[in-house]
C-alpha positions as CSV (number, residue, x, y, z in Angstrom):
1,M,15.8,-13.9,25.2
2,G,12.5,-11.9,25.0
3,D,9.5,-12.7,27.0
4,L,6.5,-13.9,24.5
5,I,2.6,-14.2,24.6
6,F,1.2,-15.8,21.8
7,S,-2.4,-17.3,20.9
8,V,-4.4,-18.4,18.0
9,F,-7.8,-17.6,17.9
10,P,-10.0,-20.7,17.2
11,T,-11.7,-19.5,13.8
12,E,-15.6,-19.4,13.8
13,N,-17.4,-18.1,10.9
14,F,-16.6,-14.3,11.6
15,V,-17.1,-13.1,7.8
16,D,-17.1,-9.6,8.4
17,L,-14.2,-9.5,10.7
18,G,-12.2,-12.1,11.9
19,L,-9.4,-12.9,14.4
20,F,-6.8,-14.8,13.8
21,Q,-3.8,-14.5,16.6
22,F,-2.3,-12.0,19.1
23,G,0.3,-11.8,21.6
24,R,2.6,-10.0,23.3
25,E,6.6,-9.4,23.3
26,K,8.9,-8.1,25.0
27,C,12.1,-8.4,22.7
28,A,15.2,-9.1,23.3
29,P,18.2,-6.7,21.6
30,S,17.9,-6.9,17.9
31,H,15.6,-9.2,17.5
32,S,13.8,-9.6,14.0
33,F,10.9,-11.0,12.1
34,G,11.3,-11.4,8.1
35,P,11.5,-10.2,5.0
36,A,7.9,-12.3,5.3
37,K,4.6,-11.6,3.9
38,R,1.7,-12.1,6.0
39,N,-1.7,-13.7,4.7
40,H,-4.1,-10.9,7.1
41,Y,-3.5,-7.4,8.3
42,L,-1.0,-7.8,11.3
43,F,-1.5,-4.3,13.9
44,H,1.3,-3.8,16.4
45,Y,0.9,-1.3,19.0
46,V,4.4,-0.2,20.5
47,I,4.1,0.0,24.3
48,S,8.0,0.8,24.7
49,G,11.3,0.5,23.6
50,T,12.4,1.6,19.6
51,G,13.1,-0.5,16.4
52,V,12.7,-0.2,12.5
53,L,10.4,-1.5,10.1
54,M,10.8,-2.2,6.7
55,A,7.9,-2.3,4.5
56,E,7.4,-2.4,0.7
57,D,4.9,0.0,-0.7
58,N,2.4,-0.1,-3.6
59,N,5.2,0.6,-6.4
60,G,7.8,-2.4,-4.8
61,V,10.0,0.2,-2.8
62,T,11.1,-0.9,0.6
63,Q,10.6,2.3,2.7
64,N,12.4,2.4,6.4
65,Y,10.4,3.6,9.5
66,Q,11.7,4.2,12.9
67,V,8.8,3.2,15.4
68,K,8.9,4.1,19.1
69,S,7.1,4.2,21.5
70,M,3.5,5.0,21.9
71,E,3.5,4.7,17.6
72,G,2.4,1.5,15.7
73,F,2.6,0.0,12.7
74,L,0.0,-2.1,10.3
75,I,1.3,-4.9,7.6
76,S,-0.6,-5.5,5.1
77,P,-1.9,-9.2,3.3
78,N,1.1,-10.2,1.3
79,Q,3.5,-7.2,1.8
80,I,6.8,-7.6,2.3
81,T,8.1,-6.5,5.4
82,T,10.8,-7.0,7.8
83,Y,11.0,-5.1,11.4
84,I,14.1,-5.3,14.1
85,A,14.2,-4.3,17.4
86,D,17.0,-1.5,18.7
87,K,19.9,-3.4,20.2
88,D,19.9,-1.2,22.9
89,V,16.0,-0.3,23.7
90,P,14.3,-2.5,22.4
91,W,10.5,-3.3,21.4
92,D,7.9,-3.9,24.1
93,Y,4.7,-4.1,21.4
94,C,1.5,-6.0,21.4
95,W,-0.3,-7.2,18.1
96,I,-3.1,-8.4,16.4
97,E,-3.9,-10.4,13.3
98,F,-7.3,-9.7,11.8
99,D,-8.9,-9.7,8.5
100,G,-12.5,-9.6,6.9
101,L,-14.7,-7.8,4.9
102,R,-14.5,-4.1,7.0
103,A,-11.1,-4.7,8.0
104,R,-9.8,-2.6,4.8
105,G,-12.3,0.2,5.7
106,M,-11.9,0.5,9.1
107,L,-8.1,0.5,8.8
108,E,-8.0,3.3,5.5
109,A,-10.3,5.1,8.0
110,A,-7.4,5.1,10.7
111,G,-5.5,6.2,7.6
112,L,-3.4,3.3,7.8
113,T,-2.8,1.5,4.5
114,V,0.5,-0.1,2.6
115,D,2.0,3.4,2.2
116,S,1.1,4.6,5.0
117,P,1.9,2.2,8.0
118,I,2.6,3.6,11.1
119,Y,0.1,4.9,13.5
120,H,0.2,8.1,15.7
121,T,-2.1,10.1,18.1
122,R,-2.7,12.9,19.9
123,H,-5.0,11.6,22.0
124,K,-3.7,9.9,24.9
125,D,-7.5,8.6,26.5
126,L,-8.4,7.1,23.2
127,R,-5.2,5.8,22.4
128,D,-4.5,4.0,25.8
129,D,-8.4,2.9,25.2
130,M,-7.1,0.9,22.3
131,L,-4.1,-0.9,24.1
132,N,-6.2,-1.8,26.7
133,E,-8.1,-3.5,24.5
134,M,-5.5,-5.2,23.2
135,L,-3.9,-6.6,26.4
136,Y,-7.7,-7.8,27.1
137,I,-7.9,-10.0,24.2
138,I,-4.1,-11.0,24.6
139,E,-4.9,-11.5,28.4
140,N,-8.3,-13.2,28.0
141,A,-7.4,-16.1,25.2
142,D,-9.8,-18.2,27.1
143,L,-13.1,-16.5,26.9
144,S,-15.4,-17.2,24.2
145,P,-14.9,-16.5,20.3
146,F,-17.9,-14.0,20.3
147,H,-17.0,-12.0,23.3
148,I,-13.1,-11.8,21.8
149,I,-14.4,-10.3,18.2
150,G,-16.9,-7.5,20.5
151,H,-13.6,-6.9,21.7
152,L,-11.7,-6.5,18.2
153,Y,-15.0,-4.0,17.2
154,L,-14.0,-1.9,20.7
155,F,-9.9,-2.1,19.7
156,L,-10.3,-0.6,15.8
157,D,-12.9,2.0,17.4
158,Y,-10.5,3.3,19.1
159,L,-8.0,2.7,16.7
160,M,-10.2,4.6,14.4
161,R,-10.6,7.3,16.7
162,S,-7.5,7.9,18.0
163,A,-5.8,8.3,15.1
164,V,-4.1,11.3,13.9
165,V,-4.9,10.9,10.2
166,Q,-8.9,10.0,10.3
167,T,-10.4,9.7,6.5
168,P,-14.5,8.9,6.4
169,Q,-15.2,5.0,4.8
170,S,-16.4,4.7,1.8
171,G,-17.5,1.8,0.4
172,S,-20.4,0.5,-2.2
173,K,-23.6,-1.0,-0.2
174,L,-24.0,-3.0,-3.7
175,R,-20.2,-4.2,-3.5
176,D,-20.7,-5.2,0.3
177,F,-22.9,-7.0,-1.0
178,Y,-21.2,-9.4,-3.8
179,I,-18.4,-9.7,-1.7
180,H,-20.5,-10.6,1.4
181,E,-22.6,-13.6,-1.0
182,A,-18.5,-14.5,-2.3
183,L,-17.4,-15.1,1.5
184,M,-20.9,-17.2,2.4
185,Y,-20.4,-19.3,-0.6
186,I,-16.3,-19.9,0.2
187,E,-17.7,-20.8,3.6
188,H,-20.4,-23.3,2.5
189,N,-18.6,-25.1,-0.2
190,F,-14.4,-24.6,0.6
191,Q,-14.5,-28.3,1.2
192,N,-15.4,-28.7,-2.4
193,N,-13.3,-28.7,-5.7
194,I,-14.5,-24.9,-6.3
195,S,-12.9,-22.9,-8.9
196,I,-13.1,-18.4,-9.2
197,E,-15.6,-19.3,-12.0
198,D,-18.0,-21.0,-9.9
199,I,-18.0,-17.8,-7.0
200,A,-17.8,-15.3,-9.0
201,A,-21.0,-17.3,-11.1
202,A,-22.5,-17.7,-7.8
203,C,-22.1,-13.6,-7.5
204,G,-24.2,-13.2,-10.6
205,L,-20.8,-11.2,-11.8
206,N,-17.9,-12.2,-14.5
207,R,-14.8,-13.6,-13.6
208,S,-12.6,-10.4,-14.4
209,Y,-15.0,-8.1,-12.9
210,F,-15.4,-9.8,-9.8
211,G,-11.7,-10.4,-9.2
212,K,-11.1,-6.8,-9.7
213,I,-13.6,-5.9,-6.7
214,F,-12.8,-8.4,-4.6
215,R,-9.3,-7.7,-4.3
216,E,-10.0,-3.8,-4.1
217,T,-12.7,-4.7,-1.1
218,M,-10.2,-7.6,0.8
219,G,-6.9,-6.6,-0.1
220,K,-6.4,-10.2,-1.8
221,T,-7.1,-11.6,-4.8
222,P,-9.6,-14.4,-4.8
223,Q,-7.6,-17.1,-5.1
224,E,-5.1,-15.7,-2.3
225,F,-8.6,-15.5,-0.6
226,L,-9.4,-19.2,-0.5
227,L,-6.4,-20.6,-0.1
228,S,-5.8,-18.8,3.6
229,Y,-9.5,-19.3,4.3
230,R,-8.8,-23.6,3.4
231,M,-5.3,-23.4,5.4
232,S,-6.8,-21.6,8.4
233,K,-9.9,-24.5,8.8
234,A,-6.9,-27.0,7.9
235,A,-5.5,-25.2,11.1
236,E,-8.2,-25.4,13.3
237,L,-9.1,-29.1,12.3
238,M,-5.5,-30.2,13.3
239,K,-5.7,-28.6,16.7
240,L,-9.0,-29.2,17.8
241,T,-9.4,-32.7,16.3
242,K,-7.4,-36.1,16.2
243,L,-8.5,-36.4,12.1
244,S,-5.1,-37.6,10.2
245,I,-3.1,-35.1,8.3
246,G,-4.4,-37.0,5.1
247,D,-8.0,-37.0,6.3
248,I,-7.6,-32.7,7.1
249,G,-6.3,-32.6,3.6
250,N,-9.4,-34.1,2.2
251,A,-11.6,-31.9,4.3
252,V,-10.4,-28.2,3.1
253,S,-10.2,-30.1,-0.7
254,Y,-7.1,-31.9,-1.2
255,S,-7.3,-35.2,-2.7
256,N,-3.3,-35.1,-2.7
257,P,-1.2,-35.6,0.8
258,L,1.8,-33.9,-1.1
259,H,0.0,-30.8,-2.5
260,F,-1.8,-29.9,0.9
261,S,1.5,-30.4,2.8
262,R,3.0,-28.2,0.6
263,A,0.1,-25.4,0.3
264,F,0.2,-25.8,4.7
265,K,3.8,-25.1,4.5
266,N,3.5,-22.4,2.2
267,T,1.3,-20.1,4.3
268,Y,2.1,-21.4,7.8
269,G,5.7,-22.2,6.9
270,I,6.3,-25.3,8.6
271,S,4.4,-28.7,7.7
272,P,1.0,-29.5,9.2
273,R,2.7,-32.3,11.6
274,E,5.3,-29.5,13.0
275,W,2.3,-27.4,12.9
276,R,0.3,-29.6,15.1
277,N,2.8,-30.3,17.5
278,Q,3.4,-27.1,18.4
279,N,-0.1,-26.2,18.7
280,K,-1.3,-28.9,20.7
281,I,-4.2,-27.8,23.7
């Protein structure tokens, strides 16, 4: 068996950059995960050992990557991946799952995309600083959320500056404004029966154009983001309150408990009741 440290971040309303979970694992020989899709960006840094990442590219073709110590790999939202630790020299890696308005641009600045998911560096000092930030977050999960988010920004700064391939960040201030308005609208109305048309209208855009810029910026459709946001809020309520599963479903706009349980299981892989039992404080 491998050794595992794992934490779920108590999601506050961090719109620009949010943290979801993080941990470290000394994998057992041939330990594997997948095939699976993630709802957010997930970055693994390999401290020692080796293994294989099998990741779907933008054309839907699975590519194989050998990932060894002092390298890392990025899993993007909705990308189908499987990763397997070596049977003789398995991985010891740490990981951080995050997302937000700034996430995609920061990762692209580090040269990390669906078609280029492997992190390499020639900057040992910056790489070590990046790893130290990851370990700090993992080992100090009980500190305040704002403190931890500060270290998430430092991690991403070191990631960008240490990457072998660095590309200038691009973006439109007007587009960022629209996406920010959309995220704020979702944050304040996710508990209501809102539609994508409602979100687009709140931004003053038609649905087609809104959907296009949202996906290009966030890496997922507005529907996918809204579902993910609602389920993360539901998980937060299950962990921090004693509300019934039915009441929590209502609190995130699901009046039908069966529909809520199905949506939650599609997101987290287990039922709401199982998730609550596994994540009791």
